[in-house]
N, C-alpha and C positions, 0 to 999 in steps of 0.2 A: 504493500499499500504506499502510495506516495504521500509523504507528510510535510512537504515543503523543503526549504533550503536551510533551515536551522533546527536543532534539537535542544531541548532544555533539560536541565537536570530535574529531578523529582521535587527538590526543594525551591527550584527557581533561581538558584544562586548564580548559575553560569548557563550559557548557551554557546553551542558549537556549530560552526559551518565549515564545509570543505570548499576551497577554491581551486580551480584549474585556470591559470592566468588570472584575470580579474573577475571571472564569472563564478558565482556561487553554484554549486552542484546540487541537483535534486537528491533528497534523501528519501529512503524507503525503510518501512518498518515490516518486520516479518518474525513471527514467533518470539516477540520481545526484544529483538535486536534491531539496531539501526545499521543500514547499509548505504554505500555510495558506489557508483560505478567508476572503476579505475580505467585510465587510458595509457596503456603501455607506451613508454617513451616520453610521456609528458610530465613536466614538474607540476607540483601542487603545494598547497599550504593549508593550514587549518586556522581559523579564527576563534579565539575564545572570549567571550564577553562577560565581563563581571557586572552582574545586575544587582549587586548589593552596595550599601553605603559604606562598606569597610573594605580594607584590603584583602586580597586572596593570594595565597601561594598556590601556584598551579604547577603540578608535575605531569609532564607529558611523555608518552612513549609511542614508538612505532615499531611494530613487529617484535614486541617485548623488549626493546631497547630504549633506555633513557635518551631523550633527544638532546639534553643539555650536557651530558657527559657520556663517555665511552664505558658504559656499564649496564648490567641488566636492570630492567625496570623493576622498581620496588616502591610502592606508595608510602612506605614508612621510612625507608632509609634514604632514599633519593632526596636531593634538594631540588627546589623548583624555582619558577620565575614569579615575581610578585606583580600582580596586576592591580592598579589603583581602583578606587570606588568609581563605579559606573563607566569604567574604561575598557579598553579591549587591547588584545596582542595578537598579532599574525604570526604564527610559527611557520617559518618558511624553509627551515632546514636543519640538519644536524650540526650542533654547535661544535666548532673546532677550537675556539678560544673565546676570550672576552670581546673580540673584534670582528670574527668571521664565522659564517655558517656555510655548509655545503648543502645546496638545494635538495629537497625530497623529490625524488623521481620514481614514478611507477615503472617496474621493469620485471625481468625474470627473477624468481625467487633465489636462484643460484648466484645471482649478482647482487643481491640485497646486502645491505649493511649487516643484517643479522647473520647471514650465511658467511660472509667474508670475515666477521669478527669471532664467530663461535662455531661455524659448520652446522648450525642448528636452524632449520626453517620451520620448526613446529608452531611458532607463534607468528608467522608471516600472514598478513592480511587484516591487521587490526591496529587502529589508533586508539590509545588510552589517554584519559584525562583524569587527574585526581586533584580536587580543589580543597585546601584547608582555609577555614576562616581564622582571623587573627584574634588572639585573646589580649586583654589588657595587660600591660607589663607590670610585673610585681618586683619591688626592690627587696632583695634578701640581705640580711644583716652580714652574711659571709661574703657578699659580693658576687655570688654564683650567677652565671648567666646561662639560662636554659635555651636561649635562642640559637639558632643555626645559621651558617652563611647560606644565604640564597641569593638568587640573581634578581635584579630589577631591570626591566626593559628600558633601552635607551633608543635614542635617535633617529628569529624568527625560528623425528617423525615429520611430515610435510604439512604445511598449512595450506593457505589458498594458492591459486595459480598465478598471482601477481605479488611481488614484494616491493620494497622501497629501497632504492639505491641512492648514492650520492651524486649529485650533478655539479653544476657551476658553483664556484665560490663567490659568495657576496659579502660585502661589508655590512656588519650588523652588530652594534655595540650593546653590551650589558655591563652593569656595575654591580657592586655587592651592597647588601643591606641586611639588617637584622629583622627576623620575623619570629614570632611566638605563636605556635599552632594552638588551635583550641579544638578539642574533640577529634572525632574521626573525620576523614576526608569523604567528600561527595565523589563517587567514581562513576565515570561514563565511558562508553566505547562506541567507536564507529567502525564497522567492518567493511572491507572493500575486496572486490574482485572485478573481473571484466563484466561489461554489460551482457555478453553473450552467456557467461557462466550464471549470472544473477537471473537472466530470463529463463534458462534451463532449470534452475532450481525453483522457479515460480516466485521469486522475490520481486522481480520487475514483471509486470503483466505483459503478455504478448502485445505487439503494436496493433491497434485497430484501424479501420479505414480512416483515411485523412480526407476531409471535405475540400481542402485547399492544398493539394499536393505541389503546385507550382510548376507543373509539367503541361506541355501541349496535349490537349485531349485527342488530337489526331483524327478530326471528322473526315479528313480526306481519305482515310483508309476505308470508309464506309462506301464511298463511291467507286472504289477500285474493286470491290467485290462482285 
């Protein structure tokens, strides 16, 4: 079932959209999961909107790998990127350092970052988002600091038949800030595969008749019969 171009978390704290170029892609709901059609060879990004009046720490993974650091995705152990109140951030690639990212590119699972770093493609085909709310800072008499180093945006077995590799390098700056997590994270996932596969699985409905296909109707053929 087509659900539009954004999906919201159950608590409404965040919403997520997938972009190829500047175009938001249609999202589909099937058996409780959200899907997007991948286009092999195309770079993509995903936008996370903070719909709250406070800061959020957002941890993102692609194919089971943390996008901000070369490590397995872990919603508890990974550090994330802080998004300000009612702000958004466009995650455009694998972070190489505080100044550069390598674009997300749909491609063969064997060429994915997951396969090249771990030889494991069991988690290929999914984008993960975990968002923590911020708690009020408490001053401890012993001077202890329970905050972690997180980023603040500046100036982005076999799984599915498509994975995410690394494309062109882009300038993309982040800095460091402190963030104190409150409670458990909201976790969301968007699964991806080719349109052909998603149609075969019944996730995208078969194309119906088009009343305006934009092609010549070819009436001349009738007079030739």
